[in-house]
C-alpha positions as CSV (number, residue, x, y, z in Angstrom):
1,M,-42.4,25.1,8.0
2,K,-41.7,25.5,11.8
3,F,-42.6,21.7,12.0
4,L,-41.3,20.2,9.2
5,Y,-37.5,21.6,10.5
6,F,-38.2,20.2,14.0
7,L,-39.3,16.7,12.0
8,L,-36.0,16.7,10.3
9,A,-33.8,17.1,13.8
10,G,-34.9,15.2,15.0
11,C,-34.7,12.5,12.4
12,C,-31.3,13.6,12.4
13,V,-30.8,13.3,16.0
14,L,-32.3,9.9,15.6
15,C,-30.1,8.8,13.1
16,S,-26.9,9.9,15.3
17,G,-27.3,8.2,17.9
18,A,-28.6,4.5,16.3
19,R,-25.1,5.2,14.4
20,A,-23.2,5.9,17.6
21,Q,-25.2,2.8,19.5
22,S,-24.0,0.6,16.0
23,N,-20.4,2.1,15.9
24,E,-20.2,1.1,20.2
25,K,-21.7,-2.2,19.2
26,L,-19.6,-3.0,17.0
27,M,-16.4,-1.5,19.4
28,H,-17.8,-4.1,21.4
29,Q,-17.6,-7.1,19.5
30,V,-14.3,-6.3,17.6
31,M,-12.6,-6.0,21.5
32,R,-13.7,-9.2,22.5
33,Q,-13.6,-11.5,19.1
34,Y,-9.8,-10.5,18.1
35,D,-9.1,-10.2,22.3
36,I,-7.2,-6.8,22.2
37,G,-8.0,-6.2,26.2
38,D,-8.7,-2.8,27.5
39,K,-10.9,-0.8,25.3
40,E,-8.7,2.5,26.5
41,A,-5.6,1.2,26.7
42,F,-5.7,-0.1,23.1
43,L,-7.7,4.1,22.0
44,N,-4.5,5.6,23.6
45,R,-2.3,3.6,20.9
46,I,-4.4,5.1,18.6
47,D,-3.4,8.4,20.0
48,E,0.1,8.0,20.4
49,V,0.3,6.4,16.5
50,N,-1.9,9.5,15.4
51,H,0.5,12.3,17.8
52,D,3.2,10.8,15.9
53,I,1.9,11.3,12.4
54,A,1.2,14.8,13.1
55,T,4.1,16.3,15.2
56,R,6.9,13.8,13.4
57,G,5.1,12.5,10.2
58,I,4.1,15.6,9.0
59,V,6.9,17.8,7.7
60,L,7.2,20.7,5.5
61,Y,9.4,20.2,2.3
62,E,10.7,23.5,1.3
63,P,11.4,22.9,-2.5
64,D,7.8,22.7,-3.5
65,N,6.8,25.0,-0.1
66,R,4.1,21.8,0.8
67,K,3.1,20.2,3.8
68,L,4.2,16.4,3.3
69,M,3.7,13.5,4.9
70,T,6.5,10.2,6.0
71,G,6.4,7.2,8.0
72,Y,10.3,7.5,8.3
73,A,12.6,9.7,11.2
74,Y,15.1,10.4,8.7
75,H,11.7,12.2,6.3
76,E,13.1,9.8,3.6
77,M,9.6,9.6,1.4
78,Y,9.1,6.3,-0.5
79,D,6.2,5.4,-3.5
80,W,4.4,2.0,-2.2
81,D,4.7,3.7,1.8
82,L,2.7,6.6,0.9
83,Y,-0.5,4.9,-0.6
84,F,-0.1,2.3,2.9
85,E,-0.3,5.4,5.0
86,N,-3.0,6.8,3.0
87,L,-5.1,4.5,3.3
88,Y,-4.6,4.7,7.1
89,M,-5.1,8.7,7.1
90,S,-8.6,8.2,4.8
91,Y,-10.2,6.9,8.3
92,F,-9.8,10.2,9.7
93,G,-11.0,11.8,6.8
94,I,-7.3,13.5,5.5
95,P,-7.0,13.3,2.0
96,D,-4.7,16.1,2.1
97,Y,-0.6,13.8,1.3
98,C,-2.1,11.6,-1.2
99,F,-2.3,15.2,-3.5
100,T,1.1,17.2,-1.5
101,N,3.3,14.2,-1.8
102,L,1.7,13.1,-5.1
103,K,2.1,16.6,-6.2
104,S,5.5,17.1,-5.4
105,F,7.1,13.6,-6.6
106,L,5.5,14.3,-10.0
107,N,7.2,17.6,-10.2
108,Q,9.9,15.4,-10.4
109,Q,9.0,13.6,-13.5
110,C,11.5,13.1,-16.2
111,V,10.5,13.5,-20.4
112,N,10.5,9.8,-20.5
113,G,8.1,9.3,-17.8
114,F,10.7,8.3,-15.1
115,I,10.2,9.6,-11.6
116,S,11.9,7.7,-8.8
117,R,10.8,6.0,-6.4
118,T,13.0,8.4,-3.9
119,L,11.8,12.3,-3.4
120,I,15.4,13.5,-1.1
121,D,17.2,10.4,-1.8
122,K,17.0,10.1,-5.3
123,R,17.4,6.5,-6.4
124,E,17.6,7.7,-10.5
125,R,17.5,4.0,-11.9
126,Q,14.4,3.0,-10.3
127,H,11.0,3.6,-11.5
128,F,8.5,4.7,-9.0
129,K,6.5,1.7,-8.4
130,P,3.3,1.7,-9.7
131,F,0.9,3.5,-6.8
132,L,1.1,6.4,-8.4
133,A,-2.7,6.4,-10.0
134,Q,-4.1,4.0,-7.2
135,I,-2.8,7.3,-4.3
136,A,-5.2,9.8,-6.9
137,E,-7.4,7.4,-7.4
138,L,-7.6,7.6,-2.8
139,G,-7.6,10.8,-3.0
140,S,-10.4,12.1,-5.8
141,R,-12.5,9.4,-4.3
142,Q,-12.5,11.0,-0.5
143,T,-12.6,14.5,-2.1
144,G,-15.3,13.8,-4.5
145,D,-13.0,16.1,-7.0
146,Y,-11.2,14.6,-10.0
147,T,-11.2,17.5,-11.9
148,W,-7.5,18.7,-10.2
149,L,-6.0,15.7,-13.0
150,E,-6.5,17.4,-16.0
151,E,-4.8,20.8,-14.3
152,R,-1.9,22.4,-16.7
153,G,1.4,23.4,-15.2
154,D,5.3,23.1,-16.6
155,R,6.5,20.4,-14.6
156,G,8.5,18.4,-14.6
157,R,12.6,17.8,-13.7
158,M,14.1,21.7,-15.3
159,Q,17.3,20.9,-13.5
160,I,18.4,18.1,-15.8
161,G,16.8,18.7,-18.5
162,S,13.6,20.0,-20.5
163,A,10.5,20.6,-18.5
164,F,6.8,19.4,-19.8
165,K,5.4,22.8,-21.5
166,S,1.4,22.6,-20.2
167,I,0.9,19.3,-18.7
168,S,-2.3,18.1,-16.8
169,Y,-1.6,15.2,-13.8
170,Y,-3.7,12.8,-15.8
171,E,-1.3,13.0,-18.7
172,Q,2.1,12.3,-16.2
173,L,0.4,9.2,-14.5
174,I,-0.2,7.9,-17.7
175,L,3.6,8.2,-18.5
176,S,4.7,6.4,-15.6
177,I,2.7,3.6,-16.3
178,D,3.8,3.3,-19.9
179,Y,7.4,3.7,-19.0
180,W,7.0,0.6,-17.3
181,L,6.2,-1.6,-20.8
182,R,8.9,1.8,-23.1
183,Y,11.9,1.2,-20.6
184,C,11.8,-2.2,-18.1
185,D,10.1,-5.3,-20.6
186,F,13.1,-5.4,-22.7
187,D,12.0,-9.2,-24.4
188,R,8.3,-6.8,-25.3
189,N,6.2,-9.5,-23.9
190,G,4.1,-7.1,-21.4
191,L,6.0,-7.9,-18.1
192,P,8.5,-5.6,-17.1
193,V,11.4,-6.1,-15.1
194,W,12.3,-4.8,-11.3
195,N,15.9,-3.0,-11.0
196,S,16.9,-5.1,-8.5
197,S,15.1,-6.8,-4.9
198,D,16.0,-3.0,-3.5
199,H,13.9,-1.4,-6.3
200,S,10.8,-4.2,-5.8
201,G,10.4,-3.0,-1.7
202,M,11.5,-6.2,-0.5
203,D,14.6,-5.2,0.1
204,N,17.0,-7.9,0.1
205,Q,15.3,-10.4,-1.6
206,I,18.3,-10.8,-4.0
207,S,16.9,-14.5,-4.8
208,R,14.2,-13.9,-6.5
209,A,14.4,-10.1,-8.0
210,G,18.2,-9.6,-8.8
211,R,20.8,-7.1,-7.1
212,L,21.1,-3.3,-7.7
213,D,21.1,-2.7,-11.7
214,E,20.0,-6.3,-12.9
215,F,16.9,-5.1,-14.9
216,R,16.2,-9.2,-14.9
217,F,13.5,-10.7,-12.9
218,E,10.0,-10.2,-14.0
219,G,8.3,-9.7,-10.5
220,V,4.9,-11.1,-10.1
221,D,3.9,-8.4,-7.6
222,L,4.8,-5.9,-10.1
223,A,2.7,-6.8,-12.9
224,C,-0.2,-7.5,-10.4
225,Y,0.9,-3.0,-9.1
226,I,0.5,-1.6,-12.9
227,Y,-2.8,-4.2,-13.2
228,R,-4.2,-2.1,-10.4
229,E,-3.1,1.1,-12.3
230,L,-4.2,0.4,-15.0
231,Q,-7.6,-0.4,-12.9
232,A,-7.4,3.1,-10.9
233,M,-6.7,4.9,-14.4
234,E,-10.0,3.5,-15.8
235,Q,-11.5,4.7,-12.7
236,I,-9.9,8.2,-13.2
237,A,-11.0,8.5,-16.5
238,I,-14.6,7.4,-15.8
239,K,-14.8,10.3,-13.5
240,L,-13.2,12.8,-16.3
241,G,-15.7,11.6,-18.7
242,K,-12.9,10.4,-20.9
243,T,-15.0,7.1,-22.2
244,E,-12.5,5.9,-24.5
245,D,-9.5,6.4,-22.4
246,A,-11.3,3.9,-19.7
247,K,-12.0,1.6,-22.6
248,K,-8.4,1.3,-23.1
249,F,-7.1,0.5,-19.8
250,H,-10.1,-1.6,-18.6
251,L,-8.9,-4.2,-22.2
252,R,-4.7,-3.2,-21.1
253,A,-5.9,-4.5,-17.7
254,T,-8.1,-7.4,-18.9
255,A,-4.9,-8.4,-20.8
256,L,-2.4,-7.9,-18.1
257,A,-4.1,-10.4,-15.8
258,D,-3.9,-13.0,-19.0
259,K,-0.2,-12.9,-18.4
260,I,0.1,-12.5,-15.2
261,N,-2.1,-16.2,-15.0
262,T,-0.5,-17.7,-18.4
263,I,3.3,-16.7,-17.6
264,F,3.8,-16.6,-13.3
265,W,1.7,-19.4,-12.6
266,D,3.2,-23.2,-11.6
267,E,0.7,-26.0,-11.9
268,E,2.8,-28.4,-10.2
269,D,3.9,-25.9,-6.8
270,G,0.3,-23.9,-7.0
271,F,2.4,-20.9,-6.7
272,Y,3.2,-18.2,-9.1
273,Y,6.4,-17.0,-8.7
274,D,8.6,-15.1,-10.8
275,R,10.1,-14.7,-14.7
276,D,13.7,-14.4,-14.6
277,E,13.6,-12.7,-18.4
278,H,17.5,-13.8,-19.9
279,T,16.1,-17.5,-18.9
280,G,12.6,-17.1,-19.8
281,E,12.0,-20.1,-17.0
282,L,10.3,-19.2,-13.1
283,V,11.8,-18.2,-10.0
284,K,11.5,-21.1,-8.6
285,V,11.9,-18.8,-4.5
286,K,8.5,-18.4,-2.7
287,S,7.8,-14.8,-1.7
288,V,5.1,-13.3,-0.3
289,A,4.6,-11.5,-3.6
290,G,3.2,-15.1,-5.3
291,F,0.6,-14.4,-3.0
292,I,-0.3,-10.4,-4.4
293,P,-2.4,-11.7,-7.4
294,L,-4.9,-12.4,-4.8
295,W,-5.8,-8.8,-3.5
296,T,-5.9,-8.2,-7.4
297,G,-8.8,-10.6,-7.9
298,I,-7.9,-12.3,-10.8
299,V,-7.1,-15.7,-9.6
300,P,-9.4,-18.2,-11.0
301,P,-10.8,-20.2,-7.4
302,R,-9.0,-23.2,-7.9
303,R,-5.7,-21.6,-7.7
304,A,-6.6,-19.7,-4.4
305,E,-7.3,-22.5,-2.6
306,R,-3.6,-24.2,-3.8
307,L,-2.8,-20.7,-2.8
308,V,-4.1,-20.6,0.7
309,K,-3.9,-24.1,1.2
310,E,-0.9,-25.7,-0.2
311,H,1.1,-22.8,1.0
312,L,-0.3,-20.1,2.9
313,I,-1.6,-21.2,6.1
314,N,0.8,-23.8,6.1
315,P,3.4,-23.8,8.6
316,E,6.0,-25.4,7.3
317,E,5.9,-22.5,4.5
318,F,4.6,-19.2,5.3
319,W,2.2,-19.3,8.6
320,T,5.0,-18.9,11.5
321,K,3.8,-18.0,14.2
322,Y,2.8,-14.2,13.5
323,P,3.0,-14.6,9.8
324,V,2.8,-13.9,6.9
325,A,7.1,-14.3,6.6
326,C,7.9,-12.6,3.7
327,Y,9.9,-15.8,2.1
328,A,8.9,-19.6,2.9
329,Q,10.5,-21.4,5.4
330,T,11.6,-24.0,3.4
331,E,13.7,-21.7,1.2
332,P,17.6,-21.6,1.9
333,D,18.3,-17.9,3.0
334,Y,15.1,-17.8,5.1
335,V,16.0,-15.6,8.4
336,Q,14.7,-13.8,11.0
337,G,15.5,-11.0,12.7
338,D,17.0,-7.2,11.3
339,I,19.7,-8.9,9.6
340,R,20.8,-5.6,7.9
341,D,22.8,-7.5,4.9
342,W,21.0,-5.7,2.3
343,G,18.8,-2.9,3.5
344,C,15.5,-3.9,5.7
345,N,15.1,-7.8,6.1
346,W,11.9,-9.2,3.5
347,R,13.2,-13.1,3.6
348,G,11.6,-13.9,6.6
349,T,10.3,-11.4,8.8
350,T,6.0,-9.8,8.7
351,W,5.5,-6.7,6.7
352,I,2.2,-5.1,8.0
353,P,1.7,-4.4,4.3
354,T,1.7,-7.1,3.1
355,N,-1.0,-8.7,5.7
356,Y,-2.8,-6.2,4.9
357,M,-3.3,-6.7,0.8
358,I,-3.5,-10.7,1.5
359,M,-6.4,-10.1,4.1
360,H,-8.0,-8.6,1.7
361,G,-7.1,-11.3,-0.8
362,L,-8.7,-13.1,1.5
363,I,-11.5,-12.1,2.0
364,D,-13.0,-11.6,-1.7
365,Y,-12.2,-15.0,-2.4
366,G,-14.1,-16.2,1.1
367,Y,-11.8,-17.5,3.4
368,M,-13.0,-15.6,6.1
369,D,-11.6,-17.6,9.5
370,E,-8.3,-17.5,8.3
371,A,-8.6,-13.9,6.9
372,R,-10.0,-13.1,10.0
373,E,-6.9,-15.6,12.1
374,L,-4.6,-13.6,9.6
375,A,-5.7,-9.8,11.5
376,R,-5.9,-11.0,14.9
377,K,-2.5,-12.1,14.8
378,T,-1.2,-9.1,12.9
379,L,-3.2,-7.1,15.6
380,D,-1.2,-9.2,18.6
381,L,2.0,-8.8,17.0
382,V,1.8,-4.8,16.4
383,Y,-0.4,-4.5,19.5
384,K,0.2,-6.8,22.3
385,C,4.0,-8.3,21.3
386,N,5.5,-4.3,21.3
387,D,5.2,-0.8,23.8
388,V,5.5,1.4,20.5
389,T,4.9,0.9,16.5
390,R,7.9,-0.9,14.7
391,E,9.2,-0.8,10.8
392,F,8.8,-5.0,10.7
393,Y,8.7,-7.9,13.3
394,N,10.2,-11.1,13.5
395,G,7.3,-14.1,12.9
396,E,8.6,-16.3,15.2
397,S,9.8,-14.1,18.1
398,G,7.1,-10.8,18.1
399,E,10.1,-9.1,18.5
400,G,9.6,-5.6,17.3
401,L,12.3,-4.7,14.5
402,G,13.3,-1.8,12.6
403,L,12.6,1.7,13.4
404,K,11.2,2.5,17.0
405,R,9.4,4.8,16.9
406,F,7.2,4.3,13.3
407,W,4.4,5.7,12.8
408,G,4.5,4.1,8.3
409,W,2.4,1.5,6.5
410,S,2.5,-0.6,10.1
411,V,-0.3,1.4,11.6
412,L,-2.7,-0.2,9.1
413,A,-2.7,-3.0,12.1
414,Y,-4.6,-1.4,14.1
415,V,-7.8,-0.9,11.1
416,M,-7.7,-4.8,10.1
417,P,-10.1,-6.6,12.4
418,F,-12.8,-3.9,11.8
419,E,-12.0,-4.1,8.0
420,C,-12.8,-7.6,8.6
421,E,-15.6,-7.0,10.1
422,L,-17.4,-4.4,8.4
423,G,-16.2,-6.0,5.2
424,Y,-14.9,-2.8,4.1
425,D,-11.6,-2.3,1.7
426,P,-10.6,1.5,1.2
427,S,-7.9,-0.1,-1.2
428,K,-11.0,-1.4,-3.1
429,L,-10.9,-0.2,-6.9
430,D,-14.7,-0.1,-7.7
431,G,-15.5,3.7,-7.1
432,S,-17.0,2.8,-3.5
433,E,-17.1,5.1,-0.5
434,I,-13.7,5.8,1.5
435,K,-15.3,6.2,5.1
436,P,-14.1,8.5,8.8
437,L,-14.4,5.2,10.0
438,G,-11.6,6.6,12.6
439,K,-14.0,8.9,13.9
440,E,-16.6,7.3,14.1
441,L,-15.3,3.9,15.7
442,F,-12.5,5.7,18.0
443,Q,-14.4,9.1,18.1
444,K,-10.9,10.9,17.6
445,E,-10.3,13.7,15.6
446,F,-6.8,13.7,13.9
447,P,-4.2,16.0,15.9
448,A,-3.8,19.7,14.2
449,S,0.1,19.3,12.5
450,E,1.4,22.7,13.4
451,N,5.0,24.3,12.6
452,P,5.9,21.6,10.2
453,R,9.8,20.1,10.1
454,P,11.3,22.0,7.3
455,I,13.0,19.2,5.0
456,S,14.7,20.7,1.8
457,T,17.0,17.8,0.0
458,Q,19.0,16.2,2.8
459,L,18.0,13.5,4.8
460,S,17.4,13.7,8.6
461,Q,20.2,12.2,10.4
462,D,17.3,10.6,13.2
463,G,17.1,6.9,13.2
464,Y,16.9,3.5,14.7
């Protein structure tokens, strides 16, 4: 028995050593291939980002007595930000905020399924973008536990009306998806509309998504997010043994994919556009939203080729010095800089989460050279052009814009080259393993979040 013990222990040591050598080799390869420079300086930036998250981004949300995470100095919490922030946190084996933030949002759900896309300063006519199920799936995949989704309780917005009695989190996720089609699909074609460009998260893309409370434009990005929500629900249902539910989610996703490809695609231009529900016409504005279908994997190969070659890597449209521009340079309202005309500028600047989605779409469709170049330029933008991580960026000059310092979704830039080289995608909704690569590659443990700042229902005055 002693011999067997020592043999097993020796094997573990050998495997650990081999893994460490492999990780060191990959680090060296990526540092060289992406021209990152000094390894210690790069790792110091990771330390800096993680310290900001731990000390300034983790707060105590007093109404629920929970630790929550935010990427914003003024402590608001947003819908899709939470998903991308947690993708980064998965690198350090931390799924906590997939659950605490999610539960605090679900605790605000109305009986019709509506959940404000902001937690503190609630936007009462803007439903949480379709990322709730994806957040739940991301967290559950890390812990291996999906049973919490069947926990029942009395939840919901008791202060404005009847709350749910003994409802499960699983049922709440379904309600949040169904809200889109019950209350935001006025022509009943299966494609809901955004409240406005502000609701879409691409704040000032008014020419494609409308002004506040217009409820007029069917977003190709919105439909793609719902498609992924249905995929996430299918995975969740399988894990919970709900076979019939899983089949229904799969069928709904398949039907939605067909609508996306039938209604939003313009064959003449070779691009996915939004649709005006009032006129039935496509909105011929080339936005970064037109590339989101690549991330879903539903684009036929010939269309993918046209999207990439005719538009994405076209230097006269989206491929600026530091791509990807959020509007094509051919759009009359294309503009760089932090113009603040209507929220943050999404009419030309570069944002990291959209780059992240597009990079994985490129990888999935076999455009590895383009994916690597996008990862390299994104890291150059965030790391080389700026001393600290910023909220968004001037795609022509490389200047950081918006919040300074920022520790939200822009931090994904630091891991994009590694995902390219490893073929690793934690956003993939196929049940694949989530790996704590930050621990393995960077040899970093995430710092403890001690004595988080209490917040209630008032936004902090910290900011730019």
